[in-house]
N, C-alpha and C positions, 0 to 999 in steps of 0.2 A: 504493499500499499504506499502510494506517494505521499508527499508532504501535503499537497492540495487536498487529497481525499481525506487525510487524518485530521487536518485543520477544519474542513466543512463538517466531518462527523463530530468533533469536539464542540464546534460552534452551535450546531444544531441539537446537541444533547441537553442544552439549557431547557428546562421544562417549559418556560414561558414561550420561548421561540417555537418548541415543537407543537405546543397547544395552539399558538397563534396560526401557524400554517394550516392546521386541520380545521380550525374554526373558520378560517377563510374559505377553504375549499369545500366544507360540508354545509357550514352555517352561514355563509355570506357574510363573515366577519363577526357575527354575534358571539360573545364569549361563553359559549355552552360548555366547552370542554376547559376545565380548570387544571392548571399546572399541578396542583397537589393531589389531584385525582389520577395522575399517571403514575404507573409502576414499571419500571424497567424489567424487560424480560431478556432471556437469553437470545443473542442475535444469531445463533447457530440453529438453523432449521434443520432437524434431522428427522429422517423417516427410514423405516425398513420394510422393503417390499419382498414379497415372496416370489421367486421365479424358480420354476422346475423343482419346486420341493425345497428351495435353499433360500436363505435369507440374504438379501442385497442391501446393505446399508447405503443411505444417500445423505449428503448434506449440503446446505447452502448457507452462505453468510449474509446477513442482511447489515446495512449500515446502523440502524436504529430500530428498535421495536418497543411498543409500550403497551401495558394493559390500561384501558381506560375503564373505570367503574364510576358510576355517579347514579344519582335519583333525579329523574325527570318526570314531571306530571304524576308523582306518585309511583313511577315504574322504575325498576332497577335496570340500568343499562350497563352492559358490558360488551366491550369490543376490543379487538387487537389492531393497533395502529402501526403500521411499518413505514420507514421512511427511507429512501434511497436518494442520495444527493450526487448530482452528476455535474461536473465541470465541462465535460464534453459529450457529444451525442453518442448514444450507444444504439445502434440499428436494431439490435436484438432485445431491447430493453422491455418490450412488451412480453416476450417469451420469459425472460428473467423473472419480471414480477409475477407471471402466471404460475410459474414453477414454484416459486417462494410461497405463494398463497395456498396452492394446492398441497404443498408439504405440510404447511401448517394445519390445514384442514384434516389431513391424513393423519397427522400425529394426534390431534384432538380426538378423532374418532376412534383411533386404537387405544388411547388411554382410557377413554369411557368403556370400550369393549372389554379390555383387561380388568377394569374395575368391575364391570357387570359379571364376568366369568368368575371372578375371585369370590364374588358373592353368591354363585350359583346361577347360571344363565337359565332363562325360562325358554319355552318352545318358541316364543315370538322373536327371540334375539339369539337363539341358539347358533345359527349360520355364521354370523360375523361377531356376534357378542354386542353389536349396537342395536339397541331397541327402538320400537316405534316412537316412544315418548322422548327419546334422548335428543339433545339439541347441541349445536355446535356454536361458538361465538364467532360473530362475523369478523372478517379480516379485511382491512383497508390498507392498500399500500399506495403510498404518494411518491411520486417521483419529483424531487425538486432539481430542475436544471439551472445551473448558474453560469450559463455561458451567454454572450451578447449576439451571437448568431442565432437566426431562427431555427428552432427544432424542426428539421426536415425529415425526420424518421417517422415510421408508423407508430400510431398510438393505440392500435388494437391488433389482433391476431389476423383478422381478414385482410389488413393492410400489408401483410408479409407472406400471404398465400399466393401460390402460382395460379391456382385456378380462380378465373372470375365469372363462372357461370352463375347467374343469380339464384336460379333455383336450386343448385347443387349447395351453393353456400349458405341458403337458408336453413340447411340441416346442420351446419357447423357452427356450433356455439361460438360467439365472438367475444373473447376476454378483452374488456377495454382497459386502458391504463390511465390512472389518474396522474396528469401532469400540470406542474406549474413551472412556466418559464418566464423570464423578464419580458420577453419580447411579445408576449400574448397579454400583457397586463395594460389596462388604460390607467389614466390618472386616477379615475374613480376607484378602480380596483385596488390600487396601491394605497389609496386612503383608507381602506377596509382593514389594513394590518394595524395592530395595537403595539407592536414591538419594533425594534430597529431591523427586523428581517425586511419590512417594507422599504426602509432606505437602502438596505443593500441591494434589494431587487431594482429599485429606481436607479441608483448609480450604474449598475451593470447594464441596465436597458440603454441609457444615454451616454455611456462611457466614450463612445466613438465621437460624439458630437459636443466639442468644447464649449462652443458658443451656447448650447442648450443647457449644458451643465452650469454655466455661469447665471443663465437666466433662472434656473430652477434651485440655485444655491440656497435661497432664503427658505425653500420649502422642506429643507432636510432638518430634521430634529436633532437635538444632542445624542450621540449615539455611544455605545460602549467601546472601548478601544479595540476589542477584538474584531468588531465590525469593521473598522477602518483598515485593521491589519488584513482582514480577509479580502477587502476590496483592493487593496494594493497587491496582494497576491494574485487575485484573479483577473485584474484589469491592467496591471503594470502602471497604475495611476501615479504612483510617487507622492501621494498625499503626506505632507508633513503636519505634526500635530502635536498639541500640548493636552494633557489630561488635567482637567480642573474638577474636583468633587467627583471623581470616577467617570466622567463623561468628556467626549470630544465635540467641540463646536465644529460640525461639518460644513457650515456656511463659510466660516473663517477659513477652514483648511482649503476649501475649494477657490476661495478668492486669492488666497495667498499662493497657490499653485499657480494660478493665471498670472499674478504679479511677477512671480519668478520666471514664468515662461516669457514675459515681455521683457524683463530685464536681460535675460539670456539672449533674446533675439536682437535688443539693442547692442549688447556686448558683441554678438557674433558680427552685427553690421559694422561696429567700429573696426574690429579686427581685420574684416574684409577690405573695408576703406583704406586702412593703413596699408594693407598688402597691395592693393591696386595703386595707391599713391607711389609706393616704392617701386612697383613695376613700371609705371609710366616714367618715373626718374630715370630708372636704369636705361629704357628704350631711348630716351632723349639723349642720353649720353653716348649711346651706340650710334645713334643717327648722326650726331655731331661728327663722331669720329670717322664715319663713313664719308660724310660730306667732305671732311678734310682730307681724305685719302689715306687715313691711318689704319682703317680696316676695310677689308672686302665686304661685300654684302653677305657672302657665305659665312665669313668669320663672325660677324655681327649676329647673324642668325642662330649661329651654334653657340655663341655666348648667351643668348637669350632663351637657350633650349626650344627652339622654334626651326621649322623648315624655312627656306628662303622665301617661299611663297607666303606662308604664315607671317613671317616677319615684314614683308613688304605690305601685306594687307593690313596689318595690325598699326604700322607706324605711316602708312601712306608715302613710302620712301619713293615709290616710282615718280610721283608727282613732283616731289622735292627735287629729284635728280634731274627732271625734265625743266 
């Protein structure tokens, strides 16, 4: 696992950010999922399948997975929420998430079946051990894409199948991937986030447009230092910042970046101007020496690191000699 993958995983492991993402995607930004209602689960999805009378273990590692338990309208809610953070586009992501979810459902079912058998299986659930009244917890996997290029991969299984016959595909269950990417979010969408995840996504979305960044600078909220660190890692923005009372003033950091770029541009202009001036002075000296017969045109051109043609065109020597 590379540095970017590790940092994204650590960043999103903060319960408030994790809850914020799922609240946006499932509840339109309404804070239904509370950070303190999330319990970390083992990210290693394991399942043992039977094949030819032998057990075949399989495993798949998720980035993050949490058990959400809450009471809503007098009803107990339990769900398993998985998160996959991607800095780059993975064109088989729909398959990866489908496999992870299927393995989780299989493990849930096997655990229930094993428990039932240990308690004495009934006729109704004897074949698999899983009974008519048994239930599984819903599994929702969310893919968080943190690239500034549009996600151009499939977001469902039908999108990567070779067959396109509509009648045939109507019999193929279509697993759909839950995806959040900066390029798909409007300003209204970004306003629904309650944490600095929204600022992270907004910066990535417009990171290639410096003028737009400046125009939007005041819209950025004070954020945690790790948000700016991740922005720099993902976009090479080079934001410099001070931490005051645990937060970073993003507006100021963006404006200082702009000022630094302007100063750098002026400095480069001065250096280029001085270099051009020195070159002009040297060429004038060489022209004078040619006109006085001290140097040939070829010798002067060689001294200027030019071809004879380049030297004559640059200095207008032909006209002077005529």
